[in-house]
N, C-alpha and C positions, 0 to 999 in steps of 0.2 A: 462853352459850358458856364453856367452862372448859378451859384448857390448862395442866397442871402436870406435875410429874415422875411422877405416878402414872397419870393418865388424860387422855383426849381426849374432850371432849363438845361436839358441834356440833349442837344441835337444829335441825331434826327428823331429821338425817341419821344421826348416830352418837353413841353414848356407850359407851365401853369403856376398859379398861386398855391401857396400851402393850404389855403382854406378849401381847395378842391380835392385835397388828398386825405383819405381816411386812415391809411395805414401803410407802413413799410415793413418788409420782411425779406429774408434771404431764402432763395431756393437754389441750393448748391452754391455755386459761385456767382449767381445772377441776382441782381436786386429786383424785387417785385414791388410795384407801386399800385396800391388799390385806390380807386377814385370813388367819390361819393355817388357818381352816376352809375356805379356797378361795373365799370370797365377796369381792367388791370393792364399795366404796362410792365414788360419784362426787359431789363437792360443788362446785357452781358459786357464783360471786358473792363469793368471799373476797377481802379486800383483800391487797395485797402484804405489808403488815406482819404480818397474821394468818398468811399462808402461811409467811413467814420464821420466825415464832415456832414454828409447828408443826414445821417441819423441824429447827430448833435443839433443841427439846425432845425430839424423837424421837432425834436424834443423841446427846444427853446420856444418854438412857435406854440406848441401845445400848452406850455406852462403859462402863456400869456393870453390864451384864447379860451372863451367859455366852452364847455363841453357841448358837442353837437348832439342832436337827437338821433337815436338809433331805435330800431324796433325792439331791441332787447331792454332798453331802459324805460320804454313806454312814456317818454317825456313829450314835450311840445315842440313841434317844428313850426316856426313862425316866419313870416315875411311881409313886407309892405309892398303891395303891387301898385301903389299910387292912389288907390281909391279907399284905402283903409287897411287895417291890420287883420289878417285872418290867421288862426292857429288850428292845427290839427293834432289830436292826441290819439295814439293807437299803439298797441303792442302785438296786433295780429290783424289778419284781414277782417275778422269779425268785428274787431274794435274799430277799424277804419269804416266799415259799412254802418256800424251803429252810430258813430259820431258824425260822419259826413254823409249825408243823404242827398239824393237828387232834389234840387230846389228850383221849381219852375219860376219862382220870383226872380231868380238870377239868370234866367235864360239868355239875356242879352249882355252878360258880363263880358268885359274885355278879355282878350287872351292873356293867360299867365305868361310871364317872362320865360323864355326857353330854359334858362339856367335853373329857375325854381321848379319848372315842370319836370326837368330831367332828374333833379334831386329827389322830388317827391315820388316819382315813378320808380326810381332806383330803390328807395326804401321799401316801397310796397312790394316790389319784385322779390326782395330779400325775405320779406315776411311771408309772401305767398308761395315762394318756391317757383318751380318751373311749370306748374300746372296752369295753363291759360284759362281753364274753366273756373279757377278761383278768383279771377279778376272781375271787378264790377262791370256791368254793361251800361253803355251810354244810352240816353234817351234821344230820339231823333230831334233835330232842330233845336237842341238845347246847348248852351255854352256856360252853364253853371260850373263851378270849380269841380264838383264831383264828376260831371260828364266830360270835362276837359281831361281829367286824369284817366277816366275810363277809356276815352278815345285813344289817348297816348298809349295806354297799356295794351289795348287790343289792336294797335297798329291802325287805328281809324277804320277798323273793319265795319263798324256799324254804319258809318257814312257810305262806305263803298257798297255794302249790301243794299242800302236804301237806294243808291243810284242805280244799281243793277236791277232792282225790282221795278223801278219806274221807267227805265230806259226802253225805248222801242227797239225791237230787233232790227239789225241792219239789213237792208235789202240791196243786193248787188245790182249794178247797172244792167248786167246781161240778163238778170231775171225779169227786168221790166220790159225787155224787148221780145216781141212775139217772133218765134221761129217758124217761118212758113214751111220750110222744107225738112223732111225726114231724110237722113242720109244713111245708107247701108252699103257696106263693101260687099261686092258680089264676085270679085275676082282680083287678080294681080293688077293693082293700080286701076281697077274698074269699080265704079260706084253707081248705085241706083239712087236717084233723087226723086222723092214723091211729095206732091203737094198735100199738106195736112188738111186743107179745106176741100180738096177734090182728089180722092185716092186714084181716080182714073188717069190723072195727069202725072206722068212720071217720065224721067229721062235717064239716060246712061251717060256718065261722065268718065272720061279716060284721062288719067294724069301722067301717062307715059309721054313718049315723043312721037308725034306732036300731041299737046293737050287739046281735048275737044269734047264737045257735047252733042248729043243727038238732036238738040234743038236747032243746031246749025249756026248759032251765034258765037262769035269770039268773045271771051271774057264775060260770059253770061252769068246771071245770078246763081245758076245751078253749079257752075264751077266754083264760084265764090263760096257757096254753102258748103261744098265738099272741103275746100281749103280751110274754112273756119272750124270744121268738125275735126 
């Protein structure tokens, strides 16, 4: 276990920096840790002294860190992805949609860092609730920031649906093979095999002991056809 000004590590439950933690609270005798990506971690069995130290350390961290953006305060969430600074301001899904629109000019934008993408989608999910219909929809073949977020929120369903729409139906190998013989069971271990191209050609195959066919040949194609059926 490690609790210092930079990180909180309580194996095997959690090990992360304080700037990934949005809140701490108690649920009965268990400590609950809320993360900015929307996940929560519940830790049982901590001593009173350990819990007190965790809260004191988190409080000290918050006193020296700028306030993070939340949907409630409607502030700015900013990051630098290496190609320049972008900022998003919203206090609801409507605000997000009005400020950040699909931008075809950014269709070839690089992927957002996973940490930033998780934080942004976590905030949007809090604002939108659990209704997936409230999430923005991505445009095909676009990687602008808006569409990256939309794909993440929708589980990349837009891309999957597009792939499903364009994919050709799979054809099994056995469907490509012409079956010359129709097989029908006519008795106990007795089968009638008829040529599909010539209904007058038919044979009787017996799978008892001994195996045989009325064509008189051992291991003939008529026996094979019955076995395959």
